[in-house]
C-alpha atoms as a printed R data frame, in Angstrom:
    type eleno elety resid chain resno        x      y        z
1   ATOM     1    CA   MET     A     1 -118.085 71.061 -148.480
2   ATOM     2    CA   GLY     A     2 -118.125 67.814 -150.425
3   ATOM     3    CA   GLN     A     3 -119.285 64.648 -149.395
4   ATOM     4    CA   LYS     A     4 -115.463 63.169 -149.556
5   ATOM     5    CA   GLY     A     5 -114.128 66.291 -147.260
6   ATOM     6    CA   PHE     A     6 -116.777 65.667 -144.514
7   ATOM     7    CA   GLY     A     7 -115.838 62.184 -144.371
8   ATOM     8    CA   HIS     A     8 -112.370 62.871 -144.104
9   ATOM     9    CA   ILE     A     9 -113.387 65.573 -141.164
10  ATOM    10    CA   LEU     A    10 -115.139 62.454 -139.406
11  ATOM    11    CA   LEU     A    11 -112.773 60.101 -140.009
12  ATOM    12    CA   ILE     A    12 -110.058 62.665 -137.981
13  ATOM    13    CA   LEU     A    13 -112.652 62.957 -135.365
14  ATOM    14    CA   PHE     A    14 -113.129 59.791 -134.718
15  ATOM    15    CA   ILE     A    15 -109.346 59.099 -134.437
16  ATOM    16    CA   ALA     A    16 -108.853 62.149 -132.472
17  ATOM    17    CA   ALA     A    17 -111.775 60.788 -130.189
18  ATOM    18    CA   VAL     A    18 -110.151 57.178 -130.023
19  ATOM    19    CA   PHE     A    19 -107.068 59.002 -128.983
20  ATOM    20    CA   GLY     A    20 -108.025 60.916 -126.452
21  ATOM    21    CA   VAL     A    21 -109.789 57.836 -125.060
22  ATOM    22    CA   ALA     A    22 -106.420 56.102 -125.063
23  ATOM    23    CA   VAL     A    23 -104.558 59.259 -123.270
24  ATOM    24    CA   GLU     A    24 -107.554 59.238 -120.626
25  ATOM    25    CA   ILE     A    25 -106.922 55.416 -119.947
26  ATOM    26    CA   PHE     A    26 -103.878 55.791 -119.915
27  ATOM    27    CA   TYR     A    27 -103.757 59.000 -117.744
28  ATOM    28    CA   PHE     A    28 -106.244 57.071 -115.265
29  ATOM    29    CA   ALA     A    29 -104.370 54.292 -115.020
30  ATOM    30    CA   ALA     A    30 -100.942 56.214 -114.398
31  ATOM    31    CA   ILE     A    31 -102.907 57.762 -111.671
32  ATOM    32    CA   LYS     A    32 -104.295 54.224 -109.966
33  ATOM    33    CA   LYS     A    33 -100.698 53.384 -109.728
34  ATOM    34    CA   PRO     A    34  -99.952 55.077 -106.284
35  ATOM    35    CA   GLN     A    35 -103.300 53.552 -105.479
36  ATOM    36    CA   PHE     A    36 -100.929 50.169 -105.150
37  ATOM    37    CA   LYS     A    37  -98.265 52.043 -102.505
38  ATOM    38    CA   PRO     A    38 -100.916 50.801  -99.494
39  ATOM    39    CA   GLN     A    39  -99.914 46.851 -100.494
40  ATOM    40    CA   GLU     A    40  -96.397 48.133 -100.223
41  ATOM    41    CA   THR     A    41  -96.882 49.432  -96.879
42  ATOM    42    CA   VAL     A    42  -98.690 46.567  -96.177
43  ATOM    43    CA   MET     A    43  -95.831 44.282  -97.295
44  ATOM    44    CA   ALA     A    44  -93.383 46.377  -95.135
45  ATOM    45    CA   GLN     A    45  -95.649 46.096  -91.862
46  ATOM    46    CA   ASP     A    46  -95.376 42.222  -92.843
47  ATOM    47    CA   VAL     A    47  -91.926 42.546  -93.132
48  ATOM    48    CA   SER     A    48  -91.363 44.544  -89.685
49  ATOM    49    CA   ALA     A    49  -93.979 42.072  -88.105
50  ATOM    50    CA   PRO     A    50  -91.209 39.685  -86.815
51  ATOM    51    CA   VAL     A    51  -88.810 42.228  -85.765
52  ATOM    52    CA   LEU     A    52  -91.626 43.355  -83.555
53  ATOM    53    CA   LYS     A    53  -92.182 39.992  -82.514
54  ATOM    54    CA   GLN     A    54  -88.715 38.970  -81.911
55  ATOM    55    CA   THR     A    55  -88.500 42.263  -79.511
56  ATOM    56    CA   ALA     A    56  -91.704 41.066  -77.584
57  ATOM    57    CA   ALA     A    57  -89.792 37.550  -77.096
58  ATOM    58    CA   ALA     A    58  -86.503 38.848  -76.127
59  ATOM    59    CA   SER     A    59  -88.044 41.291  -73.402
60  ATOM    60    CA   PRO     A    60  -88.780 39.030  -70.850
61  ATOM    61    CA   VAL     A    61  -85.471 37.109  -71.000
62  ATOM    62    CA   PRO     A    62  -83.661 39.939  -68.656
63  ATOM    63    CA   SER     A    63  -86.196 39.375  -66.021
64  ATOM    64    CA   LEU     A    64  -85.903 35.188  -66.592
65  ATOM    65    CA   VAL     A    65  -82.048 35.514  -65.294
66  ATOM    66    CA   PRO     A    66  -81.733 35.570  -61.915
67  ATOM    67    CA   THR     A    67  -84.268 32.473  -61.932
68  ATOM    68    CA   THR     A    68  -81.491 30.179  -63.598
69  ATOM    69    CA   VAL     A    69  -79.114 31.303  -61.309
70  ATOM    70    CA   PRO     A    70  -78.135 28.602  -58.366
71  ATOM    71    CA   THR     A    71  -78.832 29.919  -55.362
72  ATOM    72    CA   SER     A    72  -77.661 28.848  -51.864
73  ATOM    73    CA   LYS     A    73  -80.066 27.964  -48.911
74  ATOM    74    CA   PRO     A    74  -81.020 30.871  -46.832
75  ATOM    75    CA   ILE     A    75  -79.876 30.678  -43.275
76  ATOM    76    CA   ASN     A    76  -82.561 30.254  -41.429
77  ATOM    77    CA   LEU     A    77  -83.097 27.122  -43.406
78  ATOM    78    CA   ARG     A    78  -80.439 25.965  -41.793
79  ATOM    79    CA   GLU     A    79  -79.951 24.499  -37.768
80  ATOM    80    CA   THR     A    80  -76.930 25.490  -35.826
81  ATOM    81    CA   TYR     A    81  -74.763 23.072  -33.689
82  ATOM    82    CA   THR     A    82  -72.691 24.261  -30.633
83  ATOM    83    CA   ASN     A    83  -70.195 22.143  -29.152
84  ATOM    84    CA   ASP     A    84  -69.166 24.327  -25.618
85  ATOM    85    CA   GLU     A    85  -67.325 21.356  -24.392
86  ATOM    86    CA   TYR     A    86  -64.719 22.234  -27.154
87  ATOM    87    CA   SER     A    87  -66.094 25.421  -28.172
88  ATOM    88    CA   PHE     A    88  -66.850 25.191  -31.787
89  ATOM    89    CA   THR     A    89  -69.915 25.666  -33.555
90  ATOM    90    CA   PHE     A    90  -71.113 24.713  -37.393
91  ATOM    91    CA   SER     A    91  -74.524 25.206  -39.430
92  ATOM    92    CA   TYR     A    92  -76.313 22.693  -41.312
93  ATOM    93    CA   PRO     A    93  -79.553 21.943  -43.438
94  ATOM    94    CA   LYS     A    94  -82.389 21.008  -41.633
95  ATOM    95    CA   THR     A    95  -83.017 17.893  -43.449
96  ATOM    96    CA   LEU     A    96  -79.959 16.535  -42.088
97  ATOM    97    CA   SER     A    97  -78.910 15.998  -38.008
98  ATOM    98    CA   VAL     A    98  -75.892 16.004  -36.004
99  ATOM    99    CA   GLN     A    99  -75.154 12.789  -33.923
100 ATOM   100    CA   PRO     A   100  -72.065 11.926  -31.321
101 ATOM   101    CA   ASP     A   101  -69.823  9.357  -32.048
102 ATOM   102    CA   SER     A   102  -67.840  6.892  -30.296
103 ATOM   103    CA   GLU     A   103  -64.468  4.918  -30.775
104 ATOM   104    CA   GLU     A   104  -66.641  1.862  -29.866
105 ATOM   105    CA   ASP     A   105  -69.185  2.847  -32.320
106 ATOM   106    CA   PHE     A   106  -66.657  3.275  -34.993
107 ATOM   107    CA   ALA     A   107  -64.744 -0.121  -34.017
108 ATOM   108    CA   LYS     A   108  -68.399 -1.517  -34.529
109 ATOM   109    CA   ARG     A   109  -68.920  0.071  -37.843
110 ATOM   110    CA   PHE     A   110  -65.590 -0.961  -38.971
111 ATOM   111    CA   GLY     A   111  -65.500 -4.561  -38.076
112 ATOM   112    CA   GLY     A   112  -62.486 -4.841  -35.552
113 ATOM   113    CA   ASP     A   113  -60.828 -3.419  -32.600
114 ATOM   114    CA   ASN     A   114  -59.029 -0.776  -35.102
115 ATOM   115    CA   LYS     A   115  -57.486  0.862  -31.809
116 ATOM   116    CA   ALA     A   116  -55.791 -2.258  -31.179
117 ATOM   117    CA   ASN     A   117  -54.999 -3.037  -34.483
118 ATOM   118    CA   PHE     A   118  -52.951  0.474  -34.941
119 ATOM   119    CA   THR     A   119  -50.974 -0.451  -31.253
120 ATOM   120    CA   SER     A   120  -50.055 -3.675  -32.960
121 ATOM   121    CA   TYR     A   121  -49.009 -2.656  -36.070
122 ATOM   122    CA   VAL     A   122  -47.568  0.825  -35.245
123 ATOM   123    CA   GLY     A   123  -45.831 -0.020  -32.363
124 ATOM   124    CA   TYR     A   124  -47.395  2.962  -30.095
125 ATOM   125    CA   ALA     A   125  -51.210  3.474  -29.046
126 ATOM   126    CA   PRO     A   126  -52.859  6.111  -30.856
127 ATOM   127    CA   GLY     A   127  -53.852  9.356  -30.400
128 ATOM   128    CA   LYS     A   128  -56.693  9.754  -26.999
129 ATOM   129    CA   LEU     A   129  -59.660 10.433  -28.918
130 ATOM   130    CA   LEU     A   130  -62.352 12.826  -26.589
131 ATOM   131    CA   SER     A   131  -65.355 13.658  -28.618
132 ATOM   132    CA   ALA     A   132  -66.519 12.718  -32.533
133 ATOM   133    CA   VAL     A   133  -69.538 14.159  -34.092
134 ATOM   134    CA   ALA     A   134  -71.214 13.199  -37.503
135 ATOM   135    CA   VAL     A   135  -73.896 15.051  -39.696
136 ATOM   136    CA   LEU     A   136  -76.173 12.826  -40.787
137 ATOM   137    CA   ASP     A   137  -79.041 12.470  -43.876
138 ATOM   138    CA   LYS     A   138  -82.198 10.378  -43.688
139 ATOM   139    CA   ASP     A   139  -80.097  7.036  -43.969
140 ATOM   140    CA   SER     A   140  -78.251  7.776  -40.770
141 ATOM   141    CA   SER     A   141  -74.734  6.421  -42.580
142 ATOM   142    CA   PHE     A   142  -71.786  7.181  -40.709
143 ATOM   143    CA   ASP     A   143  -69.867  6.434  -44.029
144 ATOM   144    CA   ASN     A   144  -71.799  8.688  -46.141
145 ATOM   145    CA   SER     A   145  -71.771 11.245  -43.458
146 ATOM   146    CA   PRO     A   146  -71.166 14.847  -45.569
147 ATOM   147    CA   LEU     A   147  -68.848 15.859  -42.481
148 ATOM   148    CA   THR     A   148  -67.375 14.131  -39.822
149 ATOM   149    CA   ILE     A   149  -65.354 15.661  -37.075
150 ATOM   150    CA   TRP     A   150  -62.953 13.589  -34.519
151 ATOM   151    CA   ILE     A   151  -61.416 15.515  -31.434
152 ATOM   152    CA   PHE     A   152  -57.850 14.125  -29.745
153 ATOM   153    CA   ASP     A   153  -56.246 15.255  -27.439
154 ATOM   154    CA   ASN     A   154  -52.989 17.014  -28.178
155 ATOM   155    CA   PRO     A   155  -51.133 17.688  -24.739
156 ATOM   156    CA   ASN     A   156  -47.832 18.343  -25.981
157 ATOM   157    CA   GLN     A   157  -48.905 20.764  -28.911
158 ATOM   158    CA   LEU     A   158  -47.711 19.056  -31.739
159 ATOM   159    CA   THR     A   159  -48.262 20.625  -34.846
160 ATOM   160    CA   VAL     A   160  -50.406 19.320  -38.046
161 ATOM   161    CA   ASP     A   161  -47.371 17.848  -39.393
162 ATOM   162    CA   GLN     A   162  -45.914 16.417  -36.163
163 ATOM   163    CA   TRP     A   163  -49.242 14.707  -35.575
164 ATOM   164    CA   PHE     A   164  -49.688 13.350  -39.271
165 ATOM   165    CA   ASP     A   165  -46.251 12.189  -39.261
166 ATOM   166    CA   LYS     A   166  -46.906 10.158  -35.651
167 ATOM   167    CA   TYR     A   167  -50.966  9.710  -36.184
168 ATOM   168    CA   TRP     A   168  -51.622  9.722  -39.822
169 ATOM   169    CA   TYR     A   169  -54.275  6.899  -40.603
170 ATOM   170    CA   TYR     A   170  -56.183  6.808  -37.377
171 ATOM   171    CA   PRO     A   171  -59.068  6.392  -37.415
172 ATOM   172    CA   PHE     A   172  -60.319  7.260  -40.850
173 ATOM   173    CA   LEU     A   173  -57.221  5.758  -43.233
174 ATOM   174    CA   TRP     A   174  -56.897  2.266  -42.415
175 ATOM   175    CA   GLY     A   175  -55.222  0.192  -44.650
176 ATOM   176    CA   VAL     A   176  -52.185  2.512  -44.765
177 ATOM   177    CA   PHE     A   177  -49.797  0.739  -42.326
178 ATOM   178    CA   ASP     A   178  -46.622  1.940  -42.316
179 ATOM   179    CA   LYS     A   179  -44.531  4.986  -43.102
180 ATOM   180    CA   THR     A   180  -43.360  4.491  -46.333
181 ATOM   181    CA   SER     A   181  -46.549  3.448  -47.916
182 ATOM   182    CA   LYS     A   182  -48.498  6.597  -46.295
183 ATOM   183    CA   GLY     A   183  -46.756  9.071  -48.764
184 ATOM   184    CA   HIS     A   184  -49.407  8.578  -51.123
185 ATOM   185    CA   VAL     A   185  -52.073 10.198  -48.440
186 ATOM   186    CA   ILE     A   186  -49.573 13.164  -46.643
187 ATOM   187    CA   LEU     A   187  -51.290 16.222  -46.122
188 ATOM   188    CA   ASP     A   188  -50.193 18.337  -49.209
189 ATOM   189    CA   GLN     A   189  -52.952 21.435  -49.214
190 ATOM   190    CA   GLU     A   190  -53.804 24.240  -47.145
191 ATOM   191    CA   ALA     A   191  -57.005 25.324  -46.056
192 ATOM   192    CA   THR     A   192  -58.253 28.371  -43.649
193 ATOM   193    CA   ILE     A   193  -60.846 27.395  -41.397
194 ATOM   194    CA   SER     A   194  -61.587 29.980  -38.435
195 ATOM   195    CA   SER     A   195  -59.402 32.019  -39.251
196 ATOM   196    CA   GLN     A   196  -56.520 29.381  -39.075
197 ATOM   197    CA   THR     A   197  -54.143 27.244  -41.330
198 ATOM   198    CA   ALA     A   198  -55.626 23.580  -41.706
199 ATOM   199    CA   LYS     A   199  -53.761 20.868  -43.628
200 ATOM   200    CA   TYR     A   200  -55.390 18.688  -46.097
201 ATOM   201    CA   LYS     A   201  -55.240 15.526  -48.350
202 ATOM   202    CA   ILE     A   202  -58.106 14.738  -50.634
203 ATOM   203    CA   VAL     A   203  -57.952 10.522  -50.650
204 ATOM   204    CA   SER     A   204  -59.656 10.231  -54.501
205 ATOM   205    CA   TYR     A   205  -59.386  6.309  -54.360
206 ATOM   206    CA   GLN     A   206  -61.944  6.253  -51.460
207 ATOM   207    CA   PRO     A   207  -65.563  6.385  -51.728
208 ATOM   208    CA   GLY     A   208  -66.567  9.676  -51.895
209 ATOM   209    CA   ALA     A   209  -63.243 11.330  -52.241
210 ATOM   210    CA   PRO     A   210  -63.166 12.672  -48.933
211 ATOM   211    CA   LYS     A   211  -61.041 15.484  -47.587
212 ATOM   212    CA   TYR     A   212  -59.264 14.858  -44.633
213 ATOM   213    CA   LEU     A   213  -58.419 17.744  -42.866
214 ATOM   214    CA   TYR     A   214  -56.339 18.443  -39.651
215 ATOM   215    CA   LEU     A   215  -56.636 21.890  -37.510
216 ATOM   216    CA   GLU     A   216  -54.766 22.265  -33.816
217 ATOM   217    CA   HIS     A   217  -56.445 24.115  -31.563
218 ATOM   218    CA   GLY     A   218  -56.288 24.600  -27.993
219 ATOM   219    CA   GLY     A   219  -54.039 21.647  -27.035
220 ATOM   220    CA   LYS     A   220  -56.715 19.749  -29.482
221 ATOM   221    CA   MET     A   221  -56.055 17.943  -32.684
222 ATOM   222    CA   PHE     A   222  -59.366 18.383  -34.585
223 ATOM   223    CA   LEU     A   223  -59.734 15.532  -37.635
224 ATOM   224    CA   ILE     A   224  -62.334 16.427  -39.984
225 ATOM   225    CA   ARG     A   225  -63.279 14.217  -42.911
226 ATOM   226    CA   VAL     A   226  -65.352 15.916  -45.646
227 ATOM   227    CA   LEU     A   227  -66.620 13.801  -48.827
228 ATOM   228    CA   THR     A   228  -66.159 15.988  -51.610
229 ATOM   229    CA   ALA     A   229  -67.534 13.661  -54.423
230 ATOM   230    CA   SER     A   230  -71.083 13.673  -54.380
231 ATOM   231    CA   ASP     A   231  -72.105 17.278  -53.812
232 ATOM   232    CA   GLN     A   232  -71.249 20.543  -51.552
233 ATOM   233    CA   THR     A   233  -73.274 19.789  -48.632
234 ATOM   234    CA   GLY     A   234  -70.264 18.932  -46.889
235 ATOM   235    CA   GLU     A   235  -67.827 21.837  -48.023
236 ATOM   236    CA   ASN     A   236  -70.420 24.215  -46.888
237 ATOM   237    CA   ILE     A   237  -70.571 22.727  -43.811
238 ATOM   238    CA   LEU     A   238  -67.260 23.664  -43.392
239 ATOM   239    CA   GLN     A   239  -67.502 27.027  -44.389
240 ATOM   240    CA   SER     A   240  -69.510 27.662  -41.252
241 ATOM   241    CA   PHE     A   241  -67.347 26.094  -38.798
242 ATOM   242    CA   LYS     A   242  -65.563 28.124  -36.073
243 ATOM   243    CA   PHE     A   243  -64.124 27.822  -33.207
244 ATOM   244    CA   THR     A   244  -65.753 30.211  -30.308
245 ATOM   245    CA   ASN     A   245  -62.850 30.697  -28.071
């Protein structure tokens, strides 16, 4: 073999070697590509991480829901007032107290003899007041009492409508002096109290937006005032009211 032929062989071998190296590099490069798959797995984990965090954050929510629902005070946190003479009872919070009231004390707070004024304007005496009680807060304000009960003698067994027609503004609604102007406080709604039907009117222009309820029972007329503007204390007490006979 000549020198020229030998050179061709060397060139071919060199090209083959270079090609082989190139193939090997390409082959190993192709094999190493799957080694980057774990990064894709890591990326998948990173993407799923917020989902796991959301699930972890969301799981306590059901247990928190009951704490956001307002609940009434347990019955063991309430006191009970019972009036044996007039056969009724009701419950009230321990933070409040029940105090007796009288026509004389009411007149002193009112600043005048409202009983005499009633007689003078209307032409006859008001109903006979037998007893009164008020639920008071720490300020002992009768005006701000969430619930007050006045009990009148009703020997003629007048119905609520008949009583209101005769004694509409005594003692709480002083200021309505005649039967024409009393139209804006006439009883227009009904409620059930101790399984009996009462009639009432909310007088929104007075402080506390009081509700005045009239309820006839056992030859007595119960006049109940409940303040409605501040909170539900008076309403809650009223719901516990019941007759014991």
